[in-house]
N, C-alpha and C positions, 0 to 999 in steps of 0.2 A: 684550857689547852685542848684543842680538838683532837680527837683520836680517829685514826683511819681504820675503818672496819674492813677487814678483808672479806672478799666475796665468798660466800659458802661454796664448798666444793660441789661441783655439779657432776652428775652421773654422765658417763661417757655414752651419749646416745648416738648410735650410728644410723645413718640413713638405711632404710630397708633395702634400697637398691644398691648400696655399697657392697661389693663382693667381699671386702675385708671384714664385713660383719658376720660372715659365715665361713669361718676358717676351720678346716679339719686337718689335724696333724696325723702323722703316721700311727702313733700308739692308739689314738682314738679310732681310726679306721680299722686297725687290727682287732681291737676289742669288740667293735661292732660285728666284724666278720666272724669272730669266734663265738659270740653270743648267737649269731644267726645259725652257725653250724650246729651248736648245741641244741637250739630250739627245733631244728628240722632233722636231727640225727635219725629219728625213727623212719621218716619217709626215705631219707638217703640210704639207710641200711636196707630197707625193703627193695628199693630200686636196684641197688648193687647186687642183691641176692637173686634177682631175676635171671633166668637162664640166658637171655640175650646179652645181659651185661656181663655175666660170667664168661661167656664166649668172647665178648669184646675185650675184656681185660686180659684174657689169656693170650689172644693174638697180639695185643698191644705190648704187653710185657715181653713176650717172646721176641718180637722184632727189635725192641729196644736193647734187650740183654745181648742178643746176638750181634747187633751192629755196633754197639757203643765201643768195644775195644778197638775195632778197626777205625772208627771215626777218630778216636783220641790219638791212636798211633799215626794215622795219616796227617792230622793237624800238626802234631809235633814235628814229624819229618818234613812236612811242607814248610814250616816256619824255619827249620834249620837251613834248608836249601835256599829259600827266598832271602834269608838274611846273610848267611855266611858264604854262599856261592855267588860270585859276582856275575851279573848278567853278561858281561863281556866274554865270559867263558863260552857261552853258547854261540856267540857271534864268531869266535875264532874256530869253533869246532865245525861250523857249517860250510859246505862248499860255496864257492863264489857264484856258480851258475844257479839261478833261481829254480830251474827245472829239476836239478839234482838236490838243491837245498830243501825242497818241499818234503820228499820222502825221508830224508835224513832227519829233518826236524820232527816229522811224524813219529818216527821210531824213537827219537830222543825224548818224546813224551813219557817214555817208560821210566826215566830217571827222576821224575817229579812225583813222588808218592804222596799226593795230596788231592783234594777235591777241586771242583771247577772254580771255587772261590779263589783259590791260589793261582790257577792257570791264567786268569784274565790279567791281573797285575803283572805277572811274569811276561806274558805276551806283549803288554804295553812297554815293559822295560826293554824287550828285545827290539821293538820297532824304534825306540829312542836311541838304542845303541847302533842303529844302522842295519839291522837284519831286514832283509826283504819282507814286506808284509805277508806275501804268500806263504813263506816258511813259518813266520810267527803265527799265522792263523792255523796252519796245520798242527803246530805244537799246541795251540790253544785248544783245539778240538780233541786231540789224541791224549794229552796228558791226563785228564780226569778219568779216562776209560781204559787205558792199557797199562797203567802203572802197577807195580807188584802188589800194592795193598788192595787195590780194587779187584785184580784178578784172583788173589788169594781169597778175598771175601766171596767172590763169585763161586769159587770151588767149594768153599765151606757151605754156602747156601744151597748149592746144587750137587750134593754128594753122589747122587745116583745118575747124574747127567754131566759127566766131566767134559763132554763135547761142547757144553755151553761156554766154557772158558775160551776155547779156541774160536768158537763162533763170535763171541764178543770181541776178542782181540782182532780177528780178521775184518769183521764188519766195521768196527770203529776206526781202524787204521785206514781202511779203504775210503771211508767217508772223509776222514781228515785230509788225506792226500788229494782226493778229488776236489775238495773245496779249495785247497791251496792252489792247485793247478787252474781251477776255474777263476780264482781271483787274479792269478798271474795273467790269464788270457783276457778276461773281461773287466777286471776291476779298474777303477779310475781313482786317481789321487784326490780329486775333489769330493769323493764319497767318504774319505777317511780323515778324521780330525786327529792331529798329533796328540797322543796321550799325555796327560799331565804327569807330573812327578809323583811318586808314591808318597803317601802320607807319613811314612816312617823315615823319610830322608832327614838327616841331621841328628837323629837319635843315636845313642850308643847301641852296640850290638845286643846287649842284654835287654834294653828297653824295646828295641825293635822286635826282638824275638818274642817277648811276652806280649807285646802289642799285637803281633801277628797271630799268636796263639789265642788270645782273647777274642780277636775279631772272628777268626774261623770257628771257634767253639760256639760263640753266640749265634753266628749265622747258620753254620752247618748243623749244630745241635738242635736249634729251633726247627729247622726244616725236617730233621729226622723225626722229631716228635710229631709234627704235622703229618708226615708221611705214614708213620706208624698208626696214628689215629685214623687216617683215611683207609689204610689197609684193613684195620680192625673193623671199621664201619662197613666196608664192602663185604667182609666175611660174615658179619653178625646181623646187619640190618637190611642190606639190599636183598630182595628175594632171590633165591638161587635160580629161579626160572629166568630172571632177567639176565643174569650173568651167563647162564648156559646158552641163552638165545644169542647173545653177542659173541660168546666164545665159539659156538659151532659154525659161525660164518667166518671163513678165513680172512676175508678182506676187512670185515667189520671188527673182528677181534684185534687185528694189527692196528687199525686206526684208533680203536678205543684205548688201547694201552699206550699208544704213542701220544695221544692227547692227554691221557692221564699223567704221563711222565712230565709233560710241559706244565700242567696245572699244579701237581704236587711239589715239584722243585726239590726233590730229595737229593741229599748229598750222594755223590757217586760211591763213597765207601759203604753206604748203607742201602742203596737201592736194590741190591741183589736179594737182600732178606725180605724186602717188600715184594719183589717180583716172585719169589718162591712161594709166598703165601697166596698168590693169585693162581691157585692150582687149577681153576676151571679153564684157564686159557692155555693154548698150545705153547710149546717151547718157542716157536717162531714169533708169536705175539709177545711173549715175555722178552725175547731177544730185542724186539723193537723198543720195548720199554727201557731196556738197559742201554741201548745205543742212542736213543733220542735224548734221554734225560740228562746225561753229562754234557751234551752238546748244545741243547737249546731248551731252556725252561724259563719261567717267569723271572726268576732272580738273575739268571744269566743274561737275559735280554736287557734287563735294567743295568747290569754291570757293563755289558758291552756298549750300550748306548752312552753310559757315563764315561767310559774310557776312550772309545773310538768315535763317538758321535752318533746321533740318532739316525742320520742318513745311512750310515754303515749298517747299523743294527736292523733297520727296516728292510734292507736288501739281503743281508747275510743270513738272518734268522729263517725266513721262509724257505730259502733254497736249501739250507742245512736240514731243516725239518723234512722236506720232501725227499731229499737224497738219502737221509738216514732211514726213512721208511722203505724206500725202494731197495737199498742195499741190504737191509735187515731181512726183507722178504726173500731176496736172492740167496743170501748166505744161509738163511734158515732152511730153505728148500734143499740146499746142497749138503749141509753139515748136520742138520737136525731132523 
C-alpha cells in the first residue's frame, strides 16, 4: 500500500521587493526610538543646556502656557455655538438690506468666541441659509478677531499697552465691513461656489460637539505649537541686528510681520502672545500681525478655497491682505 508523503514544510521566503517582508509595528518603532534617545542622551543634554537652547525653550514654554487656556476656552465655546445655536438665528437677526447687514454681521462676530477655524464653516452655513454673501464674509473676517476671548487674550498679552485692544477691534472691524461692502459692490456670483454641508450634519448634538472640539483642538493646537516654535526661533536664533534692521523701517516692519502672520497661521486666540514676544517691532507692526493673521493665512486660504471655491479665495485673499495692512497702518498711526 503506497503511502503519500507530505511535502516538508518550507520556509516562508518573501521576495526582497515585497513591501510585506519589511513590516514595522508600532511597539517596534517605539522601542527603536527609545533606544536611540538613550544612546544619544549625552549630546541631547549638552545641546539643550546651551544658552541659545535655554532661551528658545523659555520663550516657547512661555507662549504655550500663556495661550493654551484661551485656546481651550475658545474651542469649547466655539463648539457650543456651532452645534447648539442654529445658523438660522443669524439670518433672522440681520437686516434685509445688504448695506446695513454688513456692519451688523461684522459686529455680530463678537458673539462667536472661537478661532478662524470655526468662522469659515459658520459663514458657509449662513450663505446656505440665505444670508447675503457680503454679510457672511464680514462675519467671517470679524469673528476671529473681535470676539471676547481674543480681545481678553490681547489685553493679557499687552498689559502695558491697553490701547492695543481698541486698535485691534477697530482695525479688524473696519477691514471686515469694508471687505463686505466691496464684495457687495464688485463681487460676482460665478466667483462663489455654494458651500457644501458641514461634516457633522446628521450626528447627535453630543457627537457633533466633541467632533467640533477635536477638530479645532487638533488644528488650532498644532498651529499654536508651530507659532510658538517660530517665535522662539526668531528670539533665540535670528541675529538681533537683522530684526532691528527690519523693525526700524516702518514700512518694512509692517510688511514683515504681515507676511509672518500669513506663514505662521497661528490661531487668533494665541497670536497676541506671539506678537508680544516680538518686542523689537513697533506696536503698529504688531497690530498688522494681529489684524492680518485671523483674516488670511495659509490654513484660512485652504479652508476658504475648500468652502467657497478656489476662484473666490484667489480674489478674496489678496484684497483682504492688502486692505488689512493699510488699515492697520492707519489705525496704528492714530491710536498707537
